[in-house]
C-alpha positions as CSV (number, residue, x, y, z in Angstrom):
1,M,0.0,0.0,0.0
2,I,2.8,2.5,0.9
3,K,5.5,2.8,-1.7
4,L,8.8,4.6,-0.9
5,D,11.6,5.4,-3.3
6,L,14.8,5.0,-1.5
7,Q,16.7,6.7,-4.4
8,S,14.5,9.8,-4.3
9,R,15.9,13.2,-3.1
10,L,12.7,13.6,-1.1
11,P,13.3,12.5,2.6
12,I,11.7,9.2,3.5
13,Y,9.5,10.8,6.2
14,E,8.1,13.3,3.5
15,Q,7.4,10.4,1.1
16,L,5.6,8.6,3.9
17,K,3.5,11.7,4.7
18,E,2.6,12.1,1.1
19,Q,1.6,8.5,0.8
20,I,-0.7,8.7,3.8
21,V,-2.2,12.0,2.7
22,K,-2.8,10.5,-0.8
23,L,-4.4,7.4,0.6
24,S,-6.6,9.5,3.0
25,M,-7.6,11.9,0.2
26,L,-8.6,9.0,-2.1
27,G,-10.6,7.4,0.7
28,V,-8.4,4.3,0.7
29,L,-7.8,5.2,4.4
30,P,-11.3,6.2,5.5
31,P,-11.9,8.6,8.4
32,H,-11.2,7.0,11.9
33,E,-9.2,4.1,10.3
34,K,-6.5,2.9,12.7
35,L,-3.0,3.3,11.3
36,P,-0.3,0.7,12.0
37,S,1.8,1.5,15.0
38,V,5.1,3.2,14.5
39,R,7.0,0.0,15.1
40,I,4.9,-2.2,12.9
41,L,4.8,0.3,10.0
42,A,8.6,0.8,10.3
43,R,9.1,-3.0,10.2
44,E,6.7,-3.5,7.3
45,I,8.4,-0.9,5.0
46,G,11.9,-1.4,6.3
47,I,12.7,2.0,7.8
48,N,13.7,3.4,11.1
49,P,10.8,3.9,13.6
50,N,12.0,7.5,14.3
51,T,11.3,8.2,10.6
52,V,7.7,6.9,10.9
53,Q,7.3,8.8,14.2
54,K,8.4,12.1,12.5
55,A,5.9,11.6,9.7
56,Y,3.1,10.8,12.1
57,Q,3.9,13.9,14.2
58,D,3.8,16.1,11.1
59,L,0.6,14.5,9.9
60,E,-1.0,15.1,13.3
61,R,0.1,18.7,13.4
62,D,-1.4,19.1,9.9
63,G,-4.7,17.6,11.1
64,I,-4.5,14.5,8.8
65,I,-4.3,12.1,11.7
66,Y,-5.0,12.1,15.4
67,T,-3.7,10.1,18.2
68,V,-5.6,8.5,21.1
69,S,-3.3,7.8,24.0
70,G,-3.0,4.0,24.5
71,K,-5.0,3.3,21.4
72,G,-2.9,4.5,18.4
73,S,-3.1,6.9,15.5
74,F,-6.2,7.3,13.3
75,V,-7.1,9.0,10.1
76,A,-8.9,12.3,10.9
77,D,-12.3,13.2,9.5
78,S,-11.5,16.7,8.7
79,E,-12.8,18.4,5.6
80,S,-11.0,21.6,6.6
81,S,-7.6,19.8,6.6
82,K,-8.4,18.3,3.2
83,A,-9.4,21.7,1.9
84,Q,-6.1,23.2,3.2
85,I,-4.1,20.5,1.5
86,R,-5.9,21.2,-1.8
87,A,-5.4,25.0,-1.4
88,K,-1.7,24.5,-0.6
89,A,-1.3,22.3,-3.7
90,L,-2.9,24.9,-5.9
91,L,-0.8,27.6,-4.4
92,E,2.3,25.6,-5.2
93,V,1.1,25.1,-8.8
94,G,0.7,28.9,-9.1
95,Q,4.1,29.6,-7.7
96,A,5.7,27.0,-10.0
97,T,3.8,28.5,-13.0
98,R,5.1,32.0,-12.2
99,K,8.6,30.7,-11.8
100,A,8.4,28.9,-15.2
101,L,7.1,32.1,-16.8
102,L,9.9,34.2,-15.3
103,S,12.5,31.7,-16.6
104,G,11.2,32.1,-20.2
105,C,8.9,29.2,-20.6
106,G,5.9,29.7,-22.8
107,E,2.3,29.0,-22.0
108,A,2.2,25.9,-24.3
109,E,5.3,24.5,-22.6
110,I,3.9,25.0,-19.1
111,V,0.5,23.5,-20.1
112,S,2.4,20.5,-21.6
113,A,4.4,20.1,-18.4
114,V,1.3,20.2,-16.2
115,T,-0.5,17.7,-18.5
116,T,2.5,15.3,-18.2
117,A,2.6,15.7,-14.5
118,I,-1.1,15.0,-14.2
119,K,-0.7,11.8,-16.3
120,E,2.4,10.7,-14.3
121,G,0.8,11.5,-10.9
122,S,-2.6,10.1,-11.6
123,P,-4.1,8.9,-8.3
124,H,-5.2,5.7,-10.0
125,D,-1.7,4.4,-10.5
C-alpha cells in the first residue's frame, strides 16, 4: 500500500507523509481508520521507527491524523484539513507557474508540463 523510493531526493518521512495523505484523500484510508503502530509500519516498510514517528507527528500537526493515548493513531475526519491540502497544492502550482514564466517558458510549454505531471501523478496508479 505504501511505496517509498529510497533513491529519491525527497526525505523518506516526507514520502511517507505524502503516501498517507494521498491514501486519505482518495478514501483508501477512511476517516477514523486505525493506522499501523510506528514500530509495525517501520518494520513493514523497512525504515527506522523514528522516521515513521516524525511523519506521524507532522501529519497530526497538519490535522490529517489524530492520536488517542494508549489506542494509536487514526485518520482524521476533517474536511478543513483536506481543503487546506488542496489550497496549498494549488498555491504551489501557481508559484511554479510564475517561476516557469519568469524563466522564459511559454504557455504551451507550461501546459504540456502540467499535463504530463497529471498523467504521471494520476491517483489511479
